C-alpha positions as CSV (number, residue, x, y, z in Angstrom):
1,M,119.0,94.3,113.7
2,L,118.1,94.3,110.2
3,K,120.2,93.6,106.9
4,P,120.8,92.7,103.4
5,S,118.1,89.8,102.8
6,S,119.5,86.8,102.8
7,N,117.4,85.2,99.9
8,T,120.2,86.0,97.5
9,P,122.9,84.3,98.2
10,E,124.7,87.8,98.2
11,F,124.1,91.5,98.7
12,V,126.0,92.9,95.8
13,C,128.3,95.7,97.4
14,R,129.8,98.4,95.0
15,P,133.7,98.2,95.4
16,K,134.8,101.0,97.0
17,N,135.2,105.0,95.7
18,Q,134.2,102.7,92.0
19,L,131.1,105.9,91.9
20,M,133.9,108.9,92.6
21,L,135.6,107.9,89.4
22,Y,132.4,109.5,87.3
23,P,131.1,113.2,86.7
24,V,129.1,114.7,89.5
25,E,125.5,113.8,86.9
26,Y,126.6,110.8,86.1
27,R,127.1,109.6,90.1
28,W,123.0,110.5,89.9
29,E,121.7,109.0,86.7
30,F,124.1,106.2,87.9
31,T,122.8,105.9,91.1
32,R,119.1,106.3,90.5
33,R,118.5,103.7,88.6
34,H,119.7,100.8,91.2
35,P,117.4,98.9,92.5
36,Y,117.9,99.3,95.7
37,Y,118.2,102.8,95.8
38,L,115.0,102.6,94.5
39,G,113.6,100.3,97.5
40,L,115.5,101.9,100.2
41,W,116.1,105.6,99.4
42,Q,112.2,106.9,100.7
43,A,112.5,104.6,104.2
44,V,116.5,105.7,104.4
45,A,115.0,109.6,103.9
46,D,112.4,109.1,106.7
47,Y,115.1,108.0,108.7
48,H,117.4,110.8,109.0
49,R,114.1,113.2,109.2
50,N,112.4,111.9,112.2
51,F,116.2,110.7,114.2
52,P,115.2,109.1,117.4
53,G,116.5,111.3,120.3
54,V,119.4,109.8,122.4
55,G,117.8,106.5,124.2
56,Q,114.6,106.5,121.7
57,P,113.8,103.1,120.1
58,Q,115.8,103.2,117.0
59,D,113.8,102.3,113.8
60,S,115.8,98.8,112.9
61,T,114.8,99.3,109.1
62,G,115.7,102.6,107.9
63,F,118.5,102.0,109.8
64,A,119.5,98.9,108.0
65,A,118.5,100.3,104.4
66,K,121.2,103.2,106.0
67,L,123.8,100.4,105.8
68,A,122.3,98.7,102.7
69,L,122.7,102.6,100.4
70,G,125.9,103.0,101.7
71,A,126.5,99.4,100.2
72,I,126.4,101.4,96.9
73,G,128.1,104.6,97.0
74,V,125.4,106.7,99.0
75,G,125.5,108.9,102.5
76,G,123.4,110.9,103.9
77,E,119.9,111.7,103.2
78,P,118.5,110.6,99.8
79,V,116.4,112.7,97.2
80,S,113.5,111.4,95.2
81,P,115.0,108.6,92.1
82,T,112.2,110.9,90.4
83,L,114.8,114.5,90.4
84,T,117.0,115.5,87.5
85,F,120.5,116.4,88.0
86,D,119.6,120.3,87.4
87,E,116.6,119.3,89.8
88,I,118.1,118.6,92.3
89,G,119.3,122.0,93.2
90,G,120.5,123.1,96.4
91,D,120.2,119.6,97.6
92,D,123.9,118.3,98.5
93,P,123.7,114.6,98.7
94,N,126.6,113.4,100.3
95,F,127.2,110.5,97.4
96,L,127.2,113.6,95.1
97,C,130.2,115.6,96.5
98,G,132.8,113.0,95.0
99,S,136.1,113.1,95.9
100,V,136.0,116.0,98.0
101,Q,133.8,115.1,101.1
102,P,132.5,117.3,104.0
103,M,133.3,115.3,107.6
104,T,130.1,115.3,110.1
105,F,131.4,115.1,113.6
106,R,130.1,111.2,113.8
107,N,132.7,111.0,110.9
108,L,135.1,112.2,112.6
109,L,134.6,110.6,116.5
110,S,135.3,107.1,114.0
111,I,138.4,108.7,113.1
112,V,139.1,109.3,116.9
113,L,137.8,106.3,117.7
114,T,139.5,103.6,114.9
115,S,142.6,105.8,114.9
116,L,144.3,107.3,118.5
117,G,145.6,104.3,120.9
118,P,144.1,104.1,124.1
119,D,146.3,106.3,126.1
120,N,145.0,109.1,124.2
121,Q,141.5,107.6,123.7
122,D,141.5,107.8,127.8
123,F,143.1,111.7,127.4
124,F,140.5,112.7,125.4
125,A,137.3,111.1,127.1
126,D,138.6,113.0,130.1
127,Q,138.5,116.6,128.3
128,L,135.1,115.5,126.5
129,I,133.8,114.6,130.0
130,A,135.0,117.4,131.9
131,N,133.6,119.8,129.8
132,A,130.4,117.8,129.2
133,M,129.8,118.7,133.1
134,N,131.1,122.2,132.3
135,L,128.2,122.9,129.9
136,R,125.9,121.9,132.6
137,A,126.9,123.4,135.2
138,P,123.9,125.8,136.3
139,A,125.7,128.3,138.0
140,L,128.5,129.2,135.6
141,T,127.0,132.1,133.0
142,A,128.0,131.0,128.9
143,D,131.4,133.3,129.3
144,M,132.5,131.4,132.1
145,K,131.4,128.0,130.2
146,R,133.1,129.0,127.2
147,A,136.7,129.9,129.2
148,N,136.3,126.7,130.3
149,A,136.2,125.0,127.1
150,M,139.2,127.3,126.0
151,A,141.6,125.4,129.2
152,L,140.3,122.0,128.0
153,S,141.2,122.6,124.1
154,G,144.2,124.3,125.9
155,K,145.1,121.7,127.4
156,I,144.7,119.1,124.3
157,A,146.9,121.7,122.5
158,M,149.7,121.2,124.9
159,R,150.1,118.0,125.6
160,P,153.3,116.3,124.2
161,D,152.4,113.3,122.0
162,P,153.1,112.8,118.4
163,E,150.4,110.1,117.6
164,L,148.3,114.2,117.8
165,D,149.9,115.3,115.5
166,S,149.7,112.5,112.8
167,V,147.5,112.7,109.9
168,P,144.6,109.9,109.1
169,A,145.2,107.4,107.0
170,A,142.4,109.5,104.7
171,P,143.8,113.0,105.5
172,L,141.5,116.0,106.0
173,F,142.1,119.5,105.2
174,Y,140.3,122.5,106.5
175,L,138.7,124.5,103.7
176,H,139.6,128.7,104.1
177,L,136.2,129.4,102.0
178,E,137.5,132.8,102.5
179,A,140.5,132.0,99.8
180,S,139.8,133.1,96.2
181,Q,138.5,130.1,93.7
182,E,141.7,129.6,91.8
183,T,143.8,129.3,95.5
184,I,142.1,126.9,96.4
185,K,141.8,124.9,93.6
186,V,145.5,125.4,93.6
187,D,146.8,124.5,96.0
188,A,144.0,121.2,96.7
189,N,145.8,120.4,93.6
190,R,149.3,120.5,94.5
191,Q,147.9,118.6,98.0
192,A,146.1,116.2,96.0
193,K,149.4,115.2,93.6
194,L,151.5,115.1,96.4
195,W,149.6,112.2,99.0
196,K,149.3,110.5,95.8
197,A,152.7,110.8,95.0
198,R,153.6,108.9,98.7
199,R,151.1,106.5,98.6
200,G,151.2,105.0,95.1
201,L,148.6,106.2,93.4
202,T,147.7,106.5,90.0
203,S,144.7,109.3,88.5
204,P,142.2,106.8,86.8
205,K,141.3,108.1,83.1
206,V,137.1,107.7,82.9
207,H,136.2,108.3,79.1
208,T,132.4,109.8,79.5
209,A,131.7,110.1,75.8
210,K,130.1,107.5,75.3
211,L,128.4,107.1,79.0
212,N,124.9,108.1,77.4
213,E,124.7,105.7,75.0
214,Y,125.1,102.6,77.5
215,L,122.1,104.6,79.5
216,A,120.3,105.0,76.5
217,V,120.4,101.0,76.0
218,W,119.8,100.2,79.6
219,D,117.3,102.5,79.8
220,R,115.1,100.4,76.8
221,F,116.3,97.1,78.1
222,E,115.2,97.4,81.5
223,G,112.2,100.0,81.0
224,W,113.5,102.7,82.6
225,T,110.7,105.6,83.1
226,G,113.0,108.8,85.0
227,G,112.0,107.5,87.8
228,G,111.3,103.5,88.8
229,Y,110.9,100.7,86.0
230,D,108.2,99.7,84.2
231,V,108.3,95.8,82.5
232,D,105.9,96.0,80.0
233,R,108.0,99.1,78.6
234,E,111.5,96.8,78.3
235,Q,112.5,95.7,74.4
236,T,114.5,92.9,74.0
237,L,118.7,93.8,73.1
238,K,117.4,92.4,69.6
239,A,115.1,94.9,69.0
240,I,117.3,97.6,70.0
241,A,119.7,96.8,67.9
242,G,117.6,96.9,64.7
243,S,116.4,100.5,65.6
244,N,119.8,101.7,66.8
245,K,121.2,99.7,63.7
246,A,124.1,98.6,65.2
247,S,124.9,94.7,65.8
248,L,124.1,92.3,69.3
249,S,127.2,92.1,70.2
250,T,128.1,96.4,70.5
251,L,124.9,96.1,72.3
252,H,126.2,93.5,74.8
253,D,128.7,95.4,75.1
254,Q,126.9,98.5,75.7
255,Y,125.0,97.1,77.9
256,R,127.6,95.2,80.3
257,A,129.4,98.8,80.5
258,A,126.0,100.5,81.7
259,F,125.9,97.2,84.2
260,H,129.0,97.6,85.7
261,A,128.4,101.7,86.3
262,I,125.3,101.0,87.9
263,I,125.1,98.3,89.7
264,G,129.0,98.3,90.3
265,Q,130.0,95.4,89.5
266,D,130.9,92.7,86.5
267,F,127.9,91.2,84.6
268,S,126.2,87.9,84.8
269,P,123.1,86.6,84.7
270,S,122.9,85.4,88.8
271,R,124.0,89.0,89.7
272,W,121.2,90.2,88.0
273,W,118.4,88.5,89.2
274,Q,120.3,89.1,92.8
275,T,119.5,92.8,91.7
276,M,117.6,93.8,88.8
277,G,115.6,90.2,88.9
278,R,114.0,90.8,92.3
279,L,113.1,94.2,91.8
280,K,111.6,93.2,88.3
281,L,109.2,90.1,89.6
282,A,107.7,92.7,92.5
283,L,106.9,95.1,89.8
284,F,105.7,92.1,87.8
285,Q,103.4,90.7,90.5
286,G,102.5,94.0,90.5
287,N,103.8,94.6,94.2
288,A,105.9,98.7,95.6
289,V,109.3,98.2,95.7
290,R,109.7,98.0,99.2
291,P,112.7,97.7,101.7
292,H,112.0,94.5,102.4
293,L,113.2,93.0,98.8
294,W,116.3,93.6,100.3
295,L,116.6,93.4,103.8
296,A,115.6,90.6,106.0
297,R,115.9,88.9,109.4
298,R,120.0,88.6,109.3
299,R,123.2,89.6,111.3
300,L,124.6,92.7,109.8
301,P,127.6,92.9,107.9
302,D,130.8,94.3,109.1
303,T,131.2,98.4,108.0
304,Q,134.7,98.7,106.0
305,E,136.6,101.7,107.2
306,G,137.9,104.4,104.7
307,R,135.1,104.4,102.5
308,S,134.7,107.6,100.7
309,T,130.9,108.2,101.4
310,P,131.1,109.5,104.4
311,A,128.9,107.2,106.1
312,T,128.6,103.6,108.0
313,S,127.7,100.8,105.1
314,P,128.4,96.7,104.7
315,P,132.2,96.1,103.6
316,T,132.7,95.4,98.9
317,T,132.1,92.2,99.9
318,T,129.5,89.6,100.9
319,G,129.7,89.7,105.7
320,T,127.9,88.2,108.2
321,S,129.4,89.7,111.8
322,G,126.9,91.6,113.9
323,S,124.0,91.4,115.7
324,S,120.4,89.4,115.1
325,A,117.4,90.8,114.0
326,D,114.2,92.2,115.4
327,L,112.5,92.2,112.9
328,D,112.3,89.5,109.6
329,H,111.2,91.0,106.6
330,D,109.8,87.8,104.2
331,S,110.6,88.3,100.8
332,T,108.2,86.0,98.9
333,E,109.5,87.2,95.5
334,G,113.4,85.9,96.3
335,L,112.5,82.8,97.2
336,L,110.0,82.5,93.9
337,Y,112.3,83.8,90.8
338,T,115.2,81.8,92.8
339,E,113.0,78.1,93.0
340,I,111.6,79.4,88.9
341,W,115.5,80.2,87.1
342,R,116.9,77.1,89.0
343,R,114.5,74.5,87.3
344,M,114.5,76.1,84.5
345,Q,118.4,75.5,84.2
346,D,118.0,72.2,84.9
347,G,115.2,72.2,81.3
348,A,112.4,71.8,83.5
349,T,109.3,72.6,81.1
350,D,106.0,75.6,82.6
351,D,104.2,72.7,83.4
352,Q,106.8,71.4,85.1
353,I,107.6,74.5,86.9
354,L,104.1,74.7,87.7
355,E,103.3,71.9,88.9
356,E,106.5,71.5,91.4
357,L,106.4,74.4,93.1
358,D,102.2,74.5,93.3
359,L,102.0,77.8,91.3
360,T,97.9,78.6,90.9
361,D,98.3,82.3,90.2
362,P,96.8,83.6,87.0
363,L,100.0,86.2,86.3
364,T,102.3,82.7,86.8
365,P,102.3,81.7,83.4
366,K,103.4,85.0,82.5
367,L,106.2,85.2,84.5
368,L,107.5,82.5,83.6
369,Q,107.6,83.8,80.0
370,Y,109.0,87.3,81.7
371,I,111.6,85.2,83.3
372,R,112.6,83.0,80.2
373,G,112.8,85.7,77.7
374,K,115.2,87.2,80.2
375,N,116.9,84.7,80.2
376,L,116.9,84.3,76.4
377,D,119.1,88.2,76.4
378,L,121.0,87.8,79.8
379,C,122.8,84.2,79.0
380,P,124.8,85.7,75.8
381,L,126.2,88.8,77.7
382,D,128.0,86.7,80.6
383,T,130.3,85.3,77.5
384,Q,132.4,88.3,77.4
385,P,135.1,89.6,78.9
386,P,134.8,91.3,82.2
387,V,134.7,95.6,82.3
388,A,137.4,97.4,83.5
389,D,136.8,100.6,85.7
390,A,136.2,103.2,84.4
391,E,136.2,101.9,81.1
392,K,134.4,104.1,79.0
C-alpha cells in the first residue's frame, strides 16, 4: 500500500482540528495553497468518482492520496484549487463544513467498531446479517422485507444494555431541518456550551483581521498564481518589505503566521523543504506536480481516532504501521534537494556540489542558485518564537 513519501524524514501533518479554528472562507484559502493538496487533489477526486465496486481492485494511489489529504484535514471529494471560495458555490467539501459536519455511514460504522464492546458488536452483526438475508430473499415482497427490518430494529430498541444508550466520545446530534434556523442555532449553541463544560474545554479566540495580510505576503514570496505556484513570480522578503514599506522583522512574523496557517505547523527551514521545497523543485525542473512527490513505497501510518474531518487519515505525527506497498513512486526531486541542501549546510561551493553529485543537467547551476537564494530568506525566519494556534 502506498503512503506519504519516505524520501523526507517525516510527512508533515496538520494537528487535529487546527484547520477548524478559522472561518470557512479561510479554511479554503489555506487548503488550496497547501502543496499536498495541489499534488494530490486530482488523484483523490478521481478515486471518489471511480470508486471500485465490492470485490474490485482498489486504486492504491488514489486511496493513499486520500489518506494523505486526511492528514491535513481534508475529507470527502476535493475540488480544484483554481476555484475561489465563491466559485465553489453548491459544492460542499467536508473540510469546509467546519465544526458542524455530516456523518457518513462509513463514519457511523467506524464509531460502532471502535466504541462498542464485543457483546454488542456480536448482537449488531447478527441483526445486520439477518436483515441482509431478508433483503436478498426473492420470495418476499417489499412490504414484507420492510416489516422484517422493522422487527429487527425493534430488537435493537428493546435490548437492555446501557452501553447502547451511551454517547460516543465525539457526541452526535440529529438535526431537525423542519425547525426554524433560529431554534437550531440556539439549541446547537446550548449543546456546545454543555459539552464543552463537561469536557473542560474552552473556546479559542481567533483573530482574523490580519489573515489577508499574511496571505498577501505568502503569495508574493511563494509565487502563488491563484491555483498553483510559479517560481518565476517569487519575490524575496526584502523586496516585499521594500514595496510594503514594512520592516523585515514584520514580514518575517507575517510569513511565519501564514506558514503556520497553511502548513499547520511552526515554520522551520527543514519543514519548508519537506513541503513547499519539494513542490518548488519539481516546478523549477519543469515537472508536473504529481502524487509521486508525496507518495512512495512505505507502510501506511496509523489512523487517528476522533479527527474532526470525517475521513480515514494518518495521525498528526509520523507513523509507520500498516501494510507494505504494492507500487513504488520514486521521487528524484526529493532526493536531489536533500543532498544539495545538506552539502550547502556543510559549506560546499556550487562547483563542489556539481562534481560530488555528478550533476550535468544545464538547469542545475540555476537550481543551485535558487536553493541558495531561498536559504538566505528561510534561515533568518527560524530565529523567531513559535506561532500559537489561532494567534492572528
